[in-house]
N, CA, C and O atoms as a Tripos MOL2 file, in Angstrom:
@<TRIPOS>MOLECULE
protein
  308   307    77     0     0
PROTEIN
NO_CHARGES

@<TRIPOS>ATOM
      1 N           3.3170   17.0250  -16.9040 N.3       1 MET1
      2 CA          1.9290   17.2490  -16.5080 C.3       1 MET1
      3 C           1.9050   17.3760  -14.9690 C.2       1 MET1
      4 O           2.4300   16.5380  -14.2360 O.2       1 MET1
      5 N           1.2880   18.4340  -14.5440 N.am      2 LYS2
      6 CA          1.0740   18.6630  -13.1190 C.3       2 LYS2
      7 C          -0.3000   18.2400  -12.7570 C.2       2 LYS2
      8 O          -1.2820   18.7010  -13.3390 O.2       2 LYS2
      9 N          -0.3850   17.3320  -11.7610 N.am      3 VAL3
     10 CA         -1.6720   16.8640  -11.3000 C.3       3 VAL3
     11 C          -1.9620   17.4650   -9.9230 C.2       3 VAL3
     12 O          -1.1480   17.4000   -9.0020 O.2       3 VAL3
     13 N          -3.1150   18.0310   -9.8280 N.am      4 GLU4
     14 CA         -3.5320   18.5860   -8.5470 C.3       4 GLU4
     15 C          -4.8070   17.9070   -8.0990 C.2       4 GLU4
     16 O          -5.7550   17.7530   -8.8690 O.2       4 GLU4
     17 N          -4.8150   17.4980   -6.8250 N.am      5 LEU5
     18 CA         -6.0230   16.8670   -6.2690 C.3       5 LEU5
     19 C          -6.4860   17.7930   -5.1220 C.2       5 LEU5
     20 O          -5.6760   18.4570   -4.4770 O.2       5 LEU5
     21 N          -7.7810   17.8160   -4.8960 N.am      6 PRO6
     22 CA         -8.3500   18.5990   -3.7880 C.3       6 PRO6
     23 C          -8.1590   17.8530   -2.4840 C.2       6 PRO6
     24 O          -9.1400   17.4800   -1.8400 O.2       6 PRO6
     25 N          -6.9270   17.6270   -2.0810 N.am      7 LEU7
     26 CA         -6.6440   16.7750   -0.9270 C.3       7 LEU7
     27 C          -7.3550   17.2510    0.3510 C.2       7 LEU7
     28 O          -7.8440   16.4420    1.1390 O.2       7 LEU7
     29 N          -7.4040   18.5740    0.5400 N.am      8 GLU8
     30 CA         -8.0330   19.1110    1.7360 C.3       8 GLU8
     31 C          -9.5690   18.7620    1.7810 C.2       8 GLU8
     32 O         -10.1850   18.6900    2.8440 O.2       8 GLU8
     33 N         -10.1170   18.5600    0.5990 N.am      9 GLN9
     34 CA        -11.5610   18.3110    0.5190 C.3       9 GLN9
     35 C         -11.8400   16.8210    0.4550 C.2       9 GLN9
     36 O         -12.9980   16.4270    0.5890 O.2       9 GLN9
     37 N         -10.8630   15.9900    0.2610 N.am     10 MET10
     38 CA        -11.1020   14.5570    0.0830 C.3      10 MET10
     39 C         -11.1540   13.8590    1.4510 C.2      10 MET10
     40 O         -10.4220   14.1970    2.3810 O.2      10 MET10
     41 N         -12.0520   12.8730    1.5280 N.am     11 SER11
     42 CA        -12.1120   12.0780    2.7280 C.3      11 SER11
     43 C         -10.9420   11.0670    2.7450 C.2      11 SER11
     44 O         -10.2710   10.8630    1.7340 O.2      11 SER11
     45 N         -10.7250   10.4620    3.8750 N.am     12 ILE12
     46 CA         -9.6730    9.4480    3.9480 C.3      12 ILE12
     47 C          -9.9590    8.3000    2.9840 C.2      12 ILE12
     48 O          -9.0540    7.8000    2.3160 O.2      12 ILE12
     49 N         -11.2200    7.8880    2.9170 N.am     13 ALA13
     50 CA        -11.5980    6.8360    1.9870 C.3      13 ALA13
     51 C         -11.3030    7.1860    0.5430 C.2      13 ALA13
     52 O         -10.8250    6.3440   -0.2170 O.2      13 ALA13
     53 N         -11.5880    8.4400    0.1510 N.am     14 GLU14
     54 CA        -11.2900    8.9310   -1.1900 C.3      14 GLU14
     55 C          -9.8000    8.9360   -1.4850 C.2      14 GLU14
     56 O          -9.3700    8.5720   -2.5800 O.2      14 GLU14
     57 N          -9.0010    9.3620   -0.4780 N.am     15 LYS15
     58 CA         -7.5570    9.3840   -0.6770 C.3      15 LYS15
     59 C          -7.0360    7.9560   -0.8060 C.2      15 LYS15
     60 O          -6.1620    7.7020   -1.6360 O.2      15 LYS15
     61 N          -7.5350    7.0340   -0.0240 N.am     16 LEU16
     62 CA         -7.1220    5.6280   -0.1680 C.3      16 LEU16
     63 C          -7.5010    5.0680   -1.5290 C.2      16 LEU16
     64 O          -6.7060    4.3380   -2.1210 O.2      16 LEU16
     65 N          -8.6650    5.3750   -2.0430 N.am     17 GLN17
     66 CA         -9.0960    4.9600   -3.3530 C.3      17 GLN17
     67 C          -8.1410    5.5350   -4.4240 C.2      17 GLN17
     68 O          -7.7920    4.8210   -5.3640 O.2      17 GLN17
     69 N          -7.7250    6.7720   -4.3070 N.am     18 ALA18
     70 CA         -6.8210    7.4090   -5.2670 C.3      18 ALA18
     71 C          -5.4880    6.6920   -5.2390 C.2      18 ALA18
     72 O          -4.8960    6.4150   -6.2820 O.2      18 ALA18
     73 N          -5.0070    6.3850   -4.0020 N.am     19 MET19
     74 CA         -3.6960    5.6860   -3.8810 C.3      19 MET19
     75 C          -3.8140    4.2990   -4.4770 C.2      19 MET19
     76 O          -2.8790    3.8560   -5.1440 O.2      19 MET19
     77 N          -4.9250    3.5830   -4.2700 N.am     20 GLU20
     78 CA         -5.0850    2.2690   -4.7910 C.3      20 GLU20
     79 C          -5.1020    2.2940   -6.3380 C.2      20 GLU20
     80 O          -4.5170    1.4260   -6.9870 O.2      20 GLU20
     81 N          -5.7810    3.3010   -6.9090 N.am     21 ALA21
     82 CA         -5.8360    3.4120   -8.3920 C.3      21 ALA21
     83 C          -4.4290    3.7050   -8.9170 C.2      21 ALA21
     84 O          -4.0150    3.1190   -9.9170 O.2      21 ALA21
     85 N          -3.7050    4.5830   -8.2730 N.am     22 LEU22
     86 CA         -2.2910    4.8740   -8.7250 C.3      22 LEU22
     87 C          -1.4330    3.6540   -8.6280 C.2      22 LEU22
     88 O          -0.6540    3.3830   -9.5420 O.2      22 LEU22
     89 N          -1.5430    2.8770   -7.5230 N.am     23 TRP23
     90 CA         -0.7190    1.7220   -7.3330 C.3      23 TRP23
     91 C          -1.0600    0.6630   -8.3450 C.2      23 TRP23
     92 O          -0.1570    0.0110   -8.8710 O.2      23 TRP23
     93 N          -2.3530    0.4610   -8.6470 N.am     24 ALA24
     94 CA         -2.7550   -0.5280   -9.5970 C.3      24 ALA24
     95 C          -2.2030   -0.1760  -10.9810 C.2      24 ALA24
     96 O          -1.7540   -1.0580  -11.7130 O.2      24 ALA24
     97 N          -2.2360    1.1020  -11.3370 N.am     25 ASP25
     98 CA         -1.7020    1.4970  -12.6250 C.3      25 ASP25
     99 C          -0.1650    1.3560  -12.6550 C.2      25 ASP25
    100 O           0.3970    0.9120  -13.6570 O.2      25 ASP25
    101 N           0.4820    1.7190  -11.6000 N.am     26 LEU26
    102 CA          1.9460    1.5400  -11.5620 C.3      26 LEU26
    103 C           2.3250    0.0650  -11.6850 C.2      26 LEU26
    104 O           3.2730   -0.2990  -12.3800 O.2      26 LEU26
    105 N           1.5600   -0.7660  -10.9940 N.am     27 SER27
    106 CA          1.8480   -2.2010  -10.9990 C.3      27 SER27
    107 C           1.7140   -2.8030  -12.3800 C.2      27 SER27
    108 O           2.4220   -3.7500  -12.7210 O.2      27 SER27
    109 N           0.8290   -2.2710  -13.1590 N.am     28 ARG28
    110 CA          0.6030   -2.7590  -14.5270 C.3      28 ARG28
    111 C           1.6110   -2.1540  -15.5050 C.2      28 ARG28
    112 O           2.0430   -2.8360  -16.4340 O.2      28 ARG28
    113 N           1.9990   -0.8820  -15.3140 N.am     29 ASN29
    114 CA          2.6910   -0.1560  -16.3890 C.3      29 ASN29
    115 C           4.0650    0.3150  -16.0580 C.2      29 ASN29
    116 O           4.7240    0.8850  -16.9280 O.2      29 ASN29
    117 N           4.5580    0.1130  -14.8290 N.am     30 ALA30
    118 CA          5.8830    0.6740  -14.4850 C.3      30 ALA30
    119 C           6.9830   -0.1530  -15.1290 C.2      30 ALA30
    120 O           6.9050   -1.3820  -15.1530 O.2      30 ALA30
    121 N           7.9820    0.4970  -15.6390 N.am     31 PRO31
    122 CA          9.1400   -0.2330  -16.1950 C.3      31 PRO31
    123 C           9.9630   -0.8350  -15.0570 C.2      31 PRO31
    124 O           9.8850   -0.3810  -13.9150 O.2      31 PRO31
    125 N          10.7530   -1.8610  -15.3820 N.am     32 ASP32
    126 CA         11.5040   -2.5560  -14.3710 C.3      32 ASP32
    127 C          12.4450   -1.6270  -13.5990 C.2      32 ASP32
    128 O          12.6160   -1.8010  -12.3920 O.2      32 ASP32
    129 N          13.0410   -0.6750  -14.2460 N.am     33 GLU33
    130 CA         13.9580    0.2570  -13.5880 C.3      33 GLU33
    131 C          13.2760    1.1800  -12.6060 C.2      33 GLU33
    132 O          13.9610    1.8450  -11.8290 O.2      33 GLU33
    133 N          11.9250    1.2510  -12.6060 N.am     34 ALA34
    134 CA         11.2160    2.1080  -11.6790 C.3      34 ALA34
    135 C          11.2170    1.5250  -10.2650 C.2      34 ALA34
    136 O          10.9320    2.2380   -9.3030 O.2      34 ALA34
    137 N          11.5340    0.2420  -10.1350 N.am     35 VAL35
    138 CA         11.5820   -0.4250   -8.8580 C.3      35 VAL35
    139 C          12.9830   -0.3770   -8.2800 C.2      35 VAL35
    140 O          13.8880   -0.9570   -8.8800 O.2      35 VAL35
    141 N          13.2150    0.2670   -7.1700 N.am     36 PRO36
    142 CA         14.6000    0.3640   -6.6040 C.3      36 PRO36
    143 C          15.1100   -1.0320   -6.1820 C.2      36 PRO36
    144 O          14.3490   -1.9220   -5.8040 O.2      36 PRO36
    145 N          16.4210   -1.1570   -6.2720 N.am     37 HIS37
    146 CA         17.0850   -2.4340   -5.8990 C.3      37 HIS37
    147 C          16.7380   -2.8120   -4.5140 C.2      37 HIS37
    148 O          16.5110   -3.9970   -4.2670 O.2      37 HIS37
    149 N          16.6770   -1.8930   -3.5670 N.am     38 TRP38
    150 CA         16.4480   -2.2150   -2.1930 C.3      38 TRP38
    151 C          15.1190   -2.8700   -1.9710 C.2      38 TRP38
    152 O          14.9480   -3.5840   -0.9830 O.2      38 TRP38
    153 N          14.1500   -2.6530   -2.8670 N.am     39 HIS39
    154 CA         12.8640   -3.3650   -2.7280 C.3      39 HIS39
    155 C          13.0640   -4.8920   -2.7850 C.2      39 HIS39
    156 O          12.4520   -5.6320   -2.0150 O.2      39 HIS39
    157 N          13.9050   -5.3420   -3.6850 N.am     40 GLY40
    158 CA         14.1910   -6.7480   -3.8010 C.3      40 GLY40
    159 C          14.8050   -7.3120   -2.5100 C.2      40 GLY40
    160 O          14.5000   -8.4260   -2.0840 O.2      40 GLY40
    161 N          15.6780   -6.5030   -1.9120 N.am     41 GLU41
    162 CA         16.3330   -6.9060   -0.6640 C.3      41 GLU41
    163 C          15.2770   -7.0460    0.4340 C.2      41 GLU41
    164 O          15.2920   -8.0160    1.1910 O.2      41 GLU41
    165 N          14.3650   -6.0820    0.5200 N.am     42 VAL42
    166 CA         13.3170   -6.1450    1.5420 C.3      42 VAL42
    167 C          12.4280   -7.3570    1.3300 C.2      42 VAL42
    168 O          12.0770   -8.0400    2.2920 O.2      42 VAL42
    169 N          12.0480   -7.6440    0.0520 N.am     43 LEU43
    170 CA         11.2210   -8.7850   -0.2220 C.3      43 LEU43
    171 C          11.9290  -10.0690    0.1440 C.2      43 LEU43
    172 O          11.3200  -10.9600    0.7340 O.2      43 LEU43
    173 N          13.2000  -10.1830   -0.1940 N.am     44 ALA44
    174 CA         13.9520  -11.3900    0.1580 C.3      44 ALA44
    175 C          14.0130  -11.5950    1.6580 C.2      44 ALA44
    176 O          13.8870  -12.7280    2.1230 O.2      44 ALA44
    177 N          14.2030  -10.5390    2.4250 N.am     45 GLU45
    178 CA         14.2270  -10.6600    3.8750 C.3      45 GLU45
    179 C          12.8610  -11.1130    4.4100 C.2      45 GLU45
    180 O          12.7860  -11.9580    5.3020 O.2      45 GLU45
    181 N          11.8110  -10.5550    3.8670 N.am     46 ARG46
    182 CA         10.4760  -10.9300    4.2700 C.3      46 ARG46
    183 C          10.1820  -12.3880    3.9560 C.2      46 ARG46
    184 O           9.5670  -13.0890    4.7590 O.2      46 ARG46
    185 N          10.6210  -12.8430    2.7880 N.am     47 GLU47
    186 CA         10.4220  -14.2660    2.4070 C.3      47 GLU47
    187 C          11.2150  -15.1690    3.3860 C.2      47 GLU47
    188 O          10.7290  -16.2230    3.7960 O.2      47 GLU47
    189 N          12.4370  -14.7390    3.7490 N.am     48 ARG48
    190 CA         13.2350  -15.5370    4.6850 C.3      48 ARG48
    191 C          12.5310  -15.6150    6.0150 C.2      48 ARG48
    192 O          12.4470  -16.6940    6.6010 O.2      48 ARG48
    193 N          12.0090  -14.4730    6.5230 N.am     49 ARG49
    194 CA         11.3190  -14.4730    7.8030 C.3      49 ARG49
    195 C          10.0430  -15.3190    7.7530 C.2      49 ARG49
    196 O           9.6950  -15.9770    8.7340 O.2      49 ARG49
    197 N           9.3540  -15.3020    6.6240 N.am     50 LEU50
    198 CA          8.1550  -16.0940    6.4820 C.3      50 LEU50
    199 C           8.4910  -17.5800    6.5300 C.2      50 LEU50
    200 O           7.8280  -18.3460    7.2290 O.2      50 LEU50
    201 N           9.5420  -18.0000    5.7710 N.am     51 ALA51
    202 CA          9.9580  -19.3740    5.7430 C.3      51 ALA51
    203 C          10.4200  -19.8480    7.1040 C.2      51 ALA51
    204 O          10.2470  -21.0210    7.4370 O.2      51 ALA51
    205 N          11.0070  -18.9640    7.9030 N.am     52 ALA52
    206 CA         11.4810  -19.3080    9.2320 C.3      52 ALA52
    207 C          10.3910  -19.2870   10.2790 C.2      52 ALA52
    208 O          10.6380  -19.5980   11.4440 O.2      52 ALA52
    209 N           9.2000  -18.9240    9.8780 N.am     53 GLY53
    210 CA          8.0800  -18.8570   10.8380 C.3      53 GLY53
    211 C           8.1320  -17.6250   11.7090 C.2      53 GLY53
    212 O           7.4740  -17.5720   12.7480 O.2      53 GLY53
    213 N           8.8830  -16.6580   11.3140 N.am     54 GLU54
    214 CA          8.9810  -15.3960   12.1030 C.3      54 GLU54
    215 C           7.9440  -14.3710   11.7020 C.2      54 GLU54
    216 O           7.7820  -13.3520   12.3720 O.2      54 GLU54
    217 N           7.2460  -14.6310   10.6220 N.am     55 GLU55
    218 CA          6.2050  -13.6950   10.0840 C.3      55 GLU55
    219 C           4.9810  -14.4910    9.7290 C.2      55 GLU55
    220 O           5.0470  -15.6800    9.4200 O.2      55 GLU55
    221 N           3.8160  -13.7760    9.7830 N.am     56 THR56
    222 CA          2.5970  -14.3320    9.2960 C.3      56 THR56
    223 C           2.0810  -13.4250    8.1620 C.2      56 THR56
    224 O           2.5430  -12.2940    8.0040 O.2      56 THR56
    225 N           1.1340  -13.9280    7.3910 N.am     57 VAL57
    226 CA          0.5610  -13.1350    6.3100 C.3      57 VAL57
    227 C          -0.9150  -12.9990    6.4790 C.2      57 VAL57
    228 O          -1.5590  -13.8470    7.0960 O.2      57 VAL57
    229 N          -1.4570  -11.9470    5.9410 N.am     58 LEU58
    230 CA         -2.8950  -11.7300    5.8360 C.3      58 LEU58
    231 C          -3.2570  -11.6630    4.3960 C.2      58 LEU58
    232 O          -2.4540  -11.2070    3.5820 O.2      58 LEU58
    233 N          -4.4590  -12.1070    4.0370 N.am     59 ASP59
    234 CA         -4.8540  -11.8710    2.6790 C.3      59 ASP59
    235 C          -5.0990  -10.3750    2.4950 C.2      59 ASP59
    236 O          -5.3180   -9.6370    3.4550 O.2      59 ASP59
    237 N          -5.0540   -9.9550    1.2430 N.am     60 LEU60
    238 CA         -5.1200   -8.5250    0.9420 C.3      60 LEU60
    239 C          -6.4140   -7.8640    1.4640 C.2      60 LEU60
    240 O          -6.3890   -6.7350    1.9530 O.2      60 LEU60
    241 N          -7.5050   -8.5650    1.3530 N.am     61 GLN61
    242 CA         -8.7760   -7.9770    1.7780 C.3      61 GLN61
    243 C          -8.8050   -7.7810    3.2920 C.2      61 GLN61
    244 O          -9.3000   -6.7590    3.7690 O.2      61 GLN61
    245 N          -8.2800   -8.7480    4.0610 N.am     62 GLU62
    246 CA         -8.2330   -8.6080    5.5120 C.3      62 GLU62
    247 C          -7.2650   -7.4600    5.9040 C.2      62 GLU62
    248 O          -7.5590   -6.6860    6.8150 O.2      62 GLU62
    249 N          -6.1330   -7.3630    5.2200 N.am     63 ALA63
    250 CA         -5.2040   -6.2740    5.4970 C.3      63 ALA63
    251 C          -5.8590   -4.9380    5.2550 C.2      63 ALA63
    252 O          -5.7080   -4.0240    6.0660 O.2      63 ALA63
    253 N          -6.5880   -4.7970    4.1540 N.am     64 LYS64
    254 CA         -7.2970   -3.5470    3.8350 C.3      64 LYS64
    255 C          -8.3390   -3.2430    4.9180 C.2      64 LYS64
    256 O          -8.4390   -2.1000    5.3650 O.2      64 LYS64
    257 N          -9.1060   -4.2340    5.3400 N.am     65 ARG65
    258 CA        -10.0870   -4.0480    6.3680 C.3      65 ARG65
    259 C          -9.4440   -3.5310    7.6660 C.2      65 ARG65
    260 O          -9.9700   -2.6190    8.3040 O.2      65 ARG65
    261 N          -8.3150   -4.1170    8.0450 N.am     66 ARG66
    262 CA         -7.6520   -3.6810    9.2830 C.3      66 ARG66
    263 C          -7.1430   -2.2730    9.1470 C.2      66 ARG66
    264 O          -7.3080   -1.4640   10.0590 O.2      66 ARG66
    265 N          -6.5190   -1.9590    8.0140 N.am     67 LEU67
    266 CA         -5.9830   -0.5720    7.8430 C.3      67 LEU67
    267 C          -7.1080    0.4360    7.8560 C.2      67 LEU67
    268 O          -7.0010    1.4870    8.4880 O.2      67 LEU67
    269 N          -8.1950    0.1180    7.1560 N.am     68 ARG68
    270 CA         -9.3160    1.0480    7.1310 C.3      68 ARG68
    271 C          -9.9120    1.2370    8.5220 C.2      68 ARG68
    272 O         -10.2800    2.3510    8.8950 O.2      68 ARG68
    273 N         -10.0070    0.1560    9.2860 N.am     69 ARG69
    274 CA        -10.5660    0.2600   10.6570 C.3      69 ARG69
    275 C          -9.6500    1.1260   11.5080 C.2      69 ARG69
    276 O         -10.1230    1.9670   12.2730 O.2      69 ARG69
    277 N          -8.3390    0.9280   11.3810 N.am     70 GLU70
    278 CA         -7.4040    1.7850   12.1650 C.3      70 GLU70
    279 C          -7.4880    3.2380   11.7880 C.2      70 GLU70
    280 O          -7.4530    4.1140   12.6520 O.2      70 GLU70
    281 N          -7.6000    3.5040   10.4940 N.am     71 ILE71
    282 CA         -7.7330    4.8780   10.0170 C.3      71 ILE71
    283 C          -9.0160    5.4990   10.5290 C.2      71 ILE71
    284 O          -9.0230    6.6390   10.9910 O.2      71 ILE71
    285 N         -10.0820    4.7570   10.4450 N.am     72 ASP72
    286 CA        -11.3830    5.2330   10.9310 C.3      72 ASP72
    287 C         -11.3320    5.5410   12.4390 C.2      72 ASP72
    288 O         -11.8550    6.5590   12.8910 O.2      72 ASP72
    289 N         -10.7080    4.6600   13.1900 N.am     73 GLU73
    290 CA        -10.6040    4.8590   14.6350 C.3      73 GLU73
    291 C          -9.8270    6.1110   14.9760 C.2      73 GLU73
    292 O         -10.1980    6.8510   15.8870 O.2      73 GLU73
    293 N          -8.7050    6.3600   14.2170 N.am     74 ARG74
    294 CA         -7.8880    7.5400   14.4240 C.3      74 ARG74
    295 C          -8.6710    8.8190   14.0530 C.2      74 ARG74
    296 O          -8.5350    9.8540   14.7050 O.2      74 ARG74
    297 N          -9.4850    8.7180   12.9980 N.am     75 ALA75
    298 CA        -10.2590    9.8680   12.5540 C.3      75 ALA75
    299 C         -11.3250   10.2160   13.5670 C.2      75 ALA75
    300 O         -11.6590   11.3870   13.7480 O.2      75 ALA75
    301 N         -11.8640    9.1980   14.2350 N.am     76 ASP76
    302 CA        -12.9340    9.3890   15.2010 C.3      76 ASP76
    303 C         -12.4310    9.9410   16.5410 C.2      76 ASP76
    304 O         -13.2030   10.5010   17.3200 O.2      76 ASP76
    305 N         -11.1310    9.7770   16.7970 N.am     77 SER77
    306 CA        -10.6250   10.2130   18.1050 C.3      77 SER77
    307 C         -10.0640   11.5930   18.0560 C.2      77 SER77
    308 O          -9.5970   12.1060   19.0730 O.2      77 SER77
@<TRIPOS>BOND
     1     1     2 1
     2     2     3 1
     3     3     4 2
     4     3     5 am
     5     5     6 1
     6     6     7 1
     7     7     8 2
     8     7     9 am
     9     9    10 1
    10    10    11 1
    11    11    12 2
    12    11    13 am
    13    13    14 1
    14    14    15 1
    15    15    16 2
    16    15    17 am
    17    17    18 1
    18    18    19 1
    19    19    20 2
    20    19    21 am
    21    21    22 1
    22    22    23 1
    23    23    24 2
    24    23    25 am
    25    25    26 1
    26    26    27 1
    27    27    28 2
    28    27    29 am
    29    29    30 1
    30    30    31 1
    31    31    32 2
    32    31    33 am
    33    33    34 1
    34    34    35 1
    35    35    36 2
    36    35    37 am
    37    37    38 1
    38    38    39 1
    39    39    40 2
    40    39    41 am
    41    41    42 1
    42    42    43 1
    43    43    44 2
    44    43    45 am
    45    45    46 1
    46    46    47 1
    47    47    48 2
    48    47    49 am
    49    49    50 1
    50    50    51 1
    51    51    52 2
    52    51    53 am
    53    53    54 1
    54    54    55 1
    55    55    56 2
    56    55    57 am
    57    57    58 1
    58    58    59 1
    59    59    60 2
    60    59    61 am
    61    61    62 1
    62    62    63 1
    63    63    64 2
    64    63    65 am
    65    65    66 1
    66    66    67 1
    67    67    68 2
    68    67    69 am
    69    69    70 1
    70    70    71 1
    71    71    72 2
    72    71    73 am
    73    73    74 1
    74    74    75 1
    75    75    76 2
    76    75    77 am
    77    77    78 1
    78    78    79 1
    79    79    80 2
    80    79    81 am
    81    81    82 1
    82    82    83 1
    83    83    84 2
    84    83    85 am
    85    85    86 1
    86    86    87 1
    87    87    88 2
    88    87    89 am
    89    89    90 1
    90    90    91 1
    91    91    92 2
    92    91    93 am
    93    93    94 1
    94    94    95 1
    95    95    96 2
    96    95    97 am
    97    97    98 1
    98    98    99 1
    99    99   100 2
   100    99   101 am
   101   101   102 1
   102   102   103 1
   103   103   104 2
   104   103   105 am
   105   105   106 1
   106   106   107 1
   107   107   108 2
   108   107   109 am
   109   109   110 1
   110   110   111 1
   111   111   112 2
   112   111   113 am
   113   113   114 1
   114   114   115 1
   115   115   116 2
   116   115   117 am
   117   117   118 1
   118   118   119 1
   119   119   120 2
   120   119   121 am
   121   121   122 1
   122   122   123 1
   123   123   124 2
   124   123   125 am
   125   125   126 1
   126   126   127 1
   127   127   128 2
   128   127   129 am
   129   129   130 1
   130   130   131 1
   131   131   132 2
   132   131   133 am
   133   133   134 1
   134   134   135 1
   135   135   136 2
   136   135   137 am
   137   137   138 1
   138   138   139 1
   139   139   140 2
   140   139   141 am
   141   141   142 1
   142   142   143 1
   143   143   144 2
   144   143   145 am
   145   145   146 1
   146   146   147 1
   147   147   148 2
   148   147   149 am
   149   149   150 1
   150   150   151 1
   151   151   152 2
   152   151   153 am
   153   153   154 1
   154   154   155 1
   155   155   156 2
   156   155   157 am
   157   157   158 1
   158   158   159 1
   159   159   160 2
   160   159   161 am
   161   161   162 1
   162   162   163 1
   163   163   164 2
   164   163   165 am
   165   165   166 1
   166   166   167 1
   167   167   168 2
   168   167   169 am
   169   169   170 1
   170   170   171 1
   171   171   172 2
   172   171   173 am
   173   173   174 1
   174   174   175 1
   175   175   176 2
   176   175   177 am
   177   177   178 1
   178   178   179 1
   179   179   180 2
   180   179   181 am
   181   181   182 1
   182   182   183 1
   183   183   184 2
   184   183   185 am
   185   185   186 1
   186   186   187 1
   187   187   188 2
   188   187   189 am
   189   189   190 1
   190   190   191 1
   191   191   192 2
   192   191   193 am
   193   193   194 1
   194   194   195 1
   195   195   196 2
   196   195   197 am
   197   197   198 1
   198   198   199 1
   199   199   200 2
   200   199   201 am
   201   201   202 1
   202   202   203 1
   203   203   204 2
   204   203   205 am
   205   205   206 1
   206   206   207 1
   207   207   208 2
   208   207   209 am
   209   209   210 1
   210   210   211 1
   211   211   212 2
   212   211   213 am
   213   213   214 1
   214   214   215 1
   215   215   216 2
   216   215   217 am
   217   217   218 1
   218   218   219 1
   219   219   220 2
   220   219   221 am
   221   221   222 1
   222   222   223 1
   223   223   224 2
   224   223   225 am
   225   225   226 1
   226   226   227 1
   227   227   228 2
   228   227   229 am
   229   229   230 1
   230   230   231 1
   231   231   232 2
   232   231   233 am
   233   233   234 1
   234   234   235 1
   235   235   236 2
   236   235   237 am
   237   237   238 1
   238   238   239 1
   239   239   240 2
   240   239   241 am
   241   241   242 1
   242   242   243 1
   243   243   244 2
   244   243   245 am
   245   245   246 1
   246   246   247 1
   247   247   248 2
   248   247   249 am
   249   249   250 1
   250   250   251 1
   251   251   252 2
   252   251   253 am
   253   253   254 1
   254   254   255 1
   255   255   256 2
   256   255   257 am
   257   257   258 1
   258   258   259 1
   259   259   260 2
   260   259   261 am
   261   261   262 1
   262   262   263 1
   263   263   264 2
   264   263   265 am
   265   265   266 1
   266   266   267 1
   267   267   268 2
   268   267   269 am
   269   269   270 1
   270   270   271 1
   271   271   272 2
   272   271   273 am
   273   273   274 1
   274   274   275 1
   275   275   276 2
   276   275   277 am
   277   277   278 1
   278   278   279 1
   279   279   280 2
   280   279   281 am
   281   281   282 1
   282   282   283 1
   283   283   284 2
   284   283   285 am
   285   285   286 1
   286   286   287 1
   287   287   288 2
   288   287   289 am
   289   289   290 1
   290   290   291 1
   291   291   292 2
   292   291   293 am
   293   293   294 1
   294   294   295 1
   295   295   296 2
   296   295   297 am
   297   297   298 1
   298   298   299 1
   299   299   300 2
   300   299   301 am
   301   301   302 1
   302   302   303 1
   303   303   304 2
   304   303   305 am
   305   305   306 1
   306   306   307 1
   307   307   308 2
@<TRIPOS>SUBSTRUCTURE
     1 MET1         2 RESIDUE 1 A MET
     2 LYS2         6 RESIDUE 1 A LYS
     3 VAL3        10 RESIDUE 1 A VAL
     4 GLU4        14 RESIDUE 1 A GLU
     5 LEU5        18 RESIDUE 1 A LEU
     6 PRO6        22 RESIDUE 1 A PRO
     7 LEU7        26 RESIDUE 1 A LEU
     8 GLU8        30 RESIDUE 1 A GLU
     9 GLN9        34 RESIDUE 1 A GLN
    10 MET10       38 RESIDUE 1 A MET
    11 SER11       42 RESIDUE 1 A SER
    12 ILE12       46 RESIDUE 1 A ILE
    13 ALA13       50 RESIDUE 1 A ALA
    14 GLU14       54 RESIDUE 1 A GLU
    15 LYS15       58 RESIDUE 1 A LYS
    16 LEU16       62 RESIDUE 1 A LEU
    17 GLN17       66 RESIDUE 1 A GLN
    18 ALA18       70 RESIDUE 1 A ALA
    19 MET19       74 RESIDUE 1 A MET
    20 GLU20       78 RESIDUE 1 A GLU
    21 ALA21       82 RESIDUE 1 A ALA
    22 LEU22       86 RESIDUE 1 A LEU
    23 TRP23       90 RESIDUE 1 A TRP
    24 ALA24       94 RESIDUE 1 A ALA
    25 ASP25       98 RESIDUE 1 A ASP
    26 LEU26      102 RESIDUE 1 A LEU
    27 SER27      106 RESIDUE 1 A SER
    28 ARG28      110 RESIDUE 1 A ARG
    29 ASN29      114 RESIDUE 1 A ASN
    30 ALA30      118 RESIDUE 1 A ALA
    31 PRO31      122 RESIDUE 1 A PRO
    32 ASP32      126 RESIDUE 1 A ASP
    33 GLU33      130 RESIDUE 1 A GLU
    34 ALA34      134 RESIDUE 1 A ALA
    35 VAL35      138 RESIDUE 1 A VAL
    36 PRO36      142 RESIDUE 1 A PRO
    37 HIS37      146 RESIDUE 1 A HIS
    38 TRP38      150 RESIDUE 1 A TRP
    39 HIS39      154 RESIDUE 1 A HIS
    40 GLY40      158 RESIDUE 1 A GLY
    41 GLU41      162 RESIDUE 1 A GLU
    42 VAL42      166 RESIDUE 1 A VAL
    43 LEU43      170 RESIDUE 1 A LEU
    44 ALA44      174 RESIDUE 1 A ALA
    45 GLU45      178 RESIDUE 1 A GLU
    46 ARG46      182 RESIDUE 1 A ARG
    47 GLU47      186 RESIDUE 1 A GLU
    48 ARG48      190 RESIDUE 1 A ARG
    49 ARG49      194 RESIDUE 1 A ARG
    50 LEU50      198 RESIDUE 1 A LEU
    51 ALA51      202 RESIDUE 1 A ALA
    52 ALA52      206 RESIDUE 1 A ALA
    53 GLY53      210 RESIDUE 1 A GLY
    54 GLU54      214 RESIDUE 1 A GLU
    55 GLU55      218 RESIDUE 1 A GLU
    56 THR56      222 RESIDUE 1 A THR
    57 VAL57      226 RESIDUE 1 A VAL
    58 LEU58      230 RESIDUE 1 A LEU
    59 ASP59      234 RESIDUE 1 A ASP
    60 LEU60      238 RESIDUE 1 A LEU
    61 GLN61      242 RESIDUE 1 A GLN
    62 GLU62      246 RESIDUE 1 A GLU
    63 ALA63      250 RESIDUE 1 A ALA
    64 LYS64      254 RESIDUE 1 A LYS
    65 ARG65      258 RESIDUE 1 A ARG
    66 ARG66      262 RESIDUE 1 A ARG
    67 LEU67      266 RESIDUE 1 A LEU
    68 ARG68      270 RESIDUE 1 A ARG
    69 ARG69      274 RESIDUE 1 A ARG
    70 GLU70      278 RESIDUE 1 A GLU
    71 ILE71      282 RESIDUE 1 A ILE
    72 ASP72      286 RESIDUE 1 A ASP
    73 GLU73      290 RESIDUE 1 A GLU
    74 ARG74      294 RESIDUE 1 A ARG
    75 ALA75      298 RESIDUE 1 A ALA
    76 ASP76      302 RESIDUE 1 A ASP
    77 SER77      306 RESIDUE 1 A SER
């Protein structure tokens, strides 16, 4: 199946919503082999850095707010 989206006509917010919908579906339905081995390595390193106090975390809603604000600022400039 070929999926075509009117990307040129979509706003940044609409593109982000499409990405979030795809990610949510993949998170629910992707088989284990769809996740590359290196993802586990990256997560393990992030957990190590977090435990060592080298990283901080944001809750998902705050991270989304920051990303959207950055995108909006770039779009305005």
